[in-house]
C-alpha positions, 0 to 999 in steps of 0.5 A, spaced: 500 500 500 502 507 498 502 510 505 502 517 505 499 519 512 499 514 518 495 516 524 500 513 530 495 514 536 487 513 535 482 510 539 477 504 541 473 506 547 468 503 551 462 507 548 464 504 541 465 497 543 461 491 541 456 489 546 459 482 546 466 483 546 467 480 553 461 475 553 463 471 547 470 471 548 472 469 556 471 462 558 464 460 560 466 460 568 467 468 567 461 470 563 457 472 569 462 476 572 465 479 565 463 486 563 457 487 559 452 492 557 445 493 561 439 497 560 439 503 565 435 509 567 440 513 563 440 508 557 445 502 555 451 502 559 457 498 561 457 494 568 462 490 571 459 487 577 457 492 582 460 497 578 457 502 572 462 504 567 460 509 561 454 509 557 454 505 551 453 507 544 455 515 545 451 521 546 451 527 542 452 535 544 453 536 552 450 530 554 456 526 550 461 532 552 467 528 555 471 533 559 467 539 557 468 537 550 464 534 544 467 528 541 470 528 534 464 524 531 459 529 534 463 535 531 464 531 525 456 531 524 456 523 523 453 521 530 448 516 531 446 513 537 448 506 537 452 506 531 459 504 533 463 507 527 470 506 530 469 499 531 465 498 524 470 496 519 467 500 513 465 506 517 472 507 520 475 506 514 470 511 511 472 516 517 479 515 515 478 516 508 474 523 509 480 525 513 486 523 508 489 518 513 491 511 510 492 507 516 491 508 524 494 505 530 488 504 535 489 504 543 484 501 547 480 502 553 483 503 560 481 496 563 486 496 568 483 502 571 476 499 571 476 491 573 478 490 580 479 483 580 486 481 578 483 474 575 478 477 572 482 482 569 487 477 566 481 473 562 479 480 560 485 482 557 486 476 553 479 476 550 479 484 548 486 482 545 483 476 541 477 481 539 482 486 537 486 481 532 479 479 529 477 486 528 484 488 525 484 482 520 478 485 517 483 491 514 490 489 516 494 494 511 490 500 515 488 497 522 493 497 527 491 494 533 494 496 540 493 490 545 492 491 552 498 489 557 497 488 564 500 493 569 499 489 576 503 483 574 510 483 570 510 476 569 503 476 566 505 482 562 510 478 559 506 473 557 501 477 554 506 481 550 508 474 547 501 472 546 500 479 542 505 477 537 502 470 536 495 473 535 498 477 529 498 484 533 503 489 532 504 493 538 501 493 546 499 499 551 502 499 558 499 505 562 505 506 565 503 512 569 499 507 573 504 501 575 504 500 582 512 497 581 516 502 578 518 501 571 526 501 573 525 495 578 528 489 576 521 485 577 519 488 570 525 485 566 521 479 564 516 484 560 522 488 557 525 481 555 519 479 552 518 485 548 525 485 545 525 478 543 518 479 540 520 486 537 513 488 539 513 496 541 511 498 548 506 504 548 506 508 554 499 511 553 496 516 558 491 514 563 491 516 570 497 519 573 495 525 575 495 526 583 490 531 584 485 530 579 478 528 582 475 522 578 468 523 581 464 526 586 460 533 586 466 537 584 469 532 578 466 537 573 469 543 576 473 547 570 479 547 575 479 539 575 477 538 568 482 543 566 488 540 570 486 533 567 486 535 560 492 540 560 497 536 564 495 529 562 501 529 556 506 530 561 505 524 566 509 520 562 516 523 564 517 518 570 516 512 566 521 515 560 526 517 566 525 510 569 527 506 563 533 510 561 536 511 568 534 504 570 538 501 565 532 498 561 534 500 554 542 499 555 540 492 557 535 491 551 538 495 545 532 492 541 526 494 545 522 499 542 518 504 546 512 509 544 510 515 548 503 515 546 499 522 546 504 525 550 506 531 545 513 533 544 514 540 546 516 538 553 521 533 551 527 537 549 527 540 556 526 533 559 532 530 555 537 536 556 535 535 564 536 528 564 543 529 560 545 534 565 543 529 571 548 523 567 553 528 567 552 530 575 552 522 576 559 521 572 562 527 577 560 523 583 563 516 580 566 514 587 559 514 590 556 510 584 562 505 584 560 504 591 553 503 589 555 497 584 556 502 578 551 506 574 546 501 570 547 505 563 553 508 559 551 513 555 547 520 555 540 519 556 539 523 549 543 517 546 537 512 548 532 517 546 535 517 539 535 509 538 529 506 541 524 511 543 518 515 539 513 520 541 506 522 538 502 528 537 496 531 534 498 539 534 504 541 537 507 548 534 513 548 539 515 541 538 516 542 531 520 548 532 524 544 536 524 538 532 532 538 530 533 537 538 529 531 538 530 528 531 525 528 525 525 520 526 523 520 533 516 523 532 509 521 529 503 525 528 496 522 530 489 525 529 487 522 536 480 520 533 475 519 535 477 523 542 475 530 543 482 532 542 482 529 535 483 533 529 478 529 525 475 531 520 479 537 519 486 533 520 489 536 513 488 543 515 491 542 522 497 538 518 498 544 513 498 549 519 502 545 524 507 543 519 508 550 515 515 551 514 517 544 515 522 541 510 518 536 506 523 530 508 521 531 515 514 532 514 514 525 510 517 522 516 513 524 521 506 523 517 508 516 515 515 513 514 516 513 522 510 509 523 510 505 517 517 503 519 516 502 527 510 497 525 512 494 519 507 496 514 
């Protein structure tokens, strides 16, 4: 396929997922406990045990505004309640064609933050990944599914990454800001080994990681709370980034590939500068680190960035002005369809504005070639 534009971070959300995703795919003994859609006074909604999740099938206008903003599907004038555009192949491809997007990388729902029972989570991860592989197989050159990776059990996470490879999925999502065990801890070594062995890139996607944001309650919709959640969300992967570098993860596994998904890129040049300066200070205190057994990495952090890390953005004028500091082979454009932040269905206009003055070779890499190479298209 002649790819021109690949969106490296789009979504499959609960409200747009088929009702039978889990019920028909988990083992029979789990079906009564698995997530399902039931009728409520507000309309059909996802429930799991005693927990009610979000409404199914979407809502238009103010009723469907997420964080005070309408979904892209609503803004684009194609919303129909119960019509699952993002998970209906023909409709999703039609939306991509309307936006001039040739392929999409689709991150999934935040199941790790919703299902409380760890054993139930395990079977739901697998069931979702099975469904995702089936969905992507309907248009394999255009639909790139991001499988779910457990965050509470490194061994299970490693097993699931190996299963993603077996299922034919090209990448996986780890909610890195939500892990209980820090990513620099040796407990995660089994995951890094699995990802390096299989060649599966690990996407550190946003999800949680904001200490003062209220998830519910009477003040959850306060503009201050919503504003903090939205404006600060992209910065929550800073600790995960530092952890895999300073923890020596990328040193030990030079074949490991990590994507900072939906994080934007404007903050990264300073972060790299700060980490490189920290590395120089560590070298200055060589006796101290030798007494600790030595540093687990041998290169400046920016070296690992240039070798093994990528980041995605929708619109980021500051980041593109600093692209020489990041490397135009390290970043990938995304539309964020169908989220409120999405540039859909006006991505072409957003690209034209954001990339004004950008060299054509750089533009091509960011809009297409980097994602095509990373995901083996």
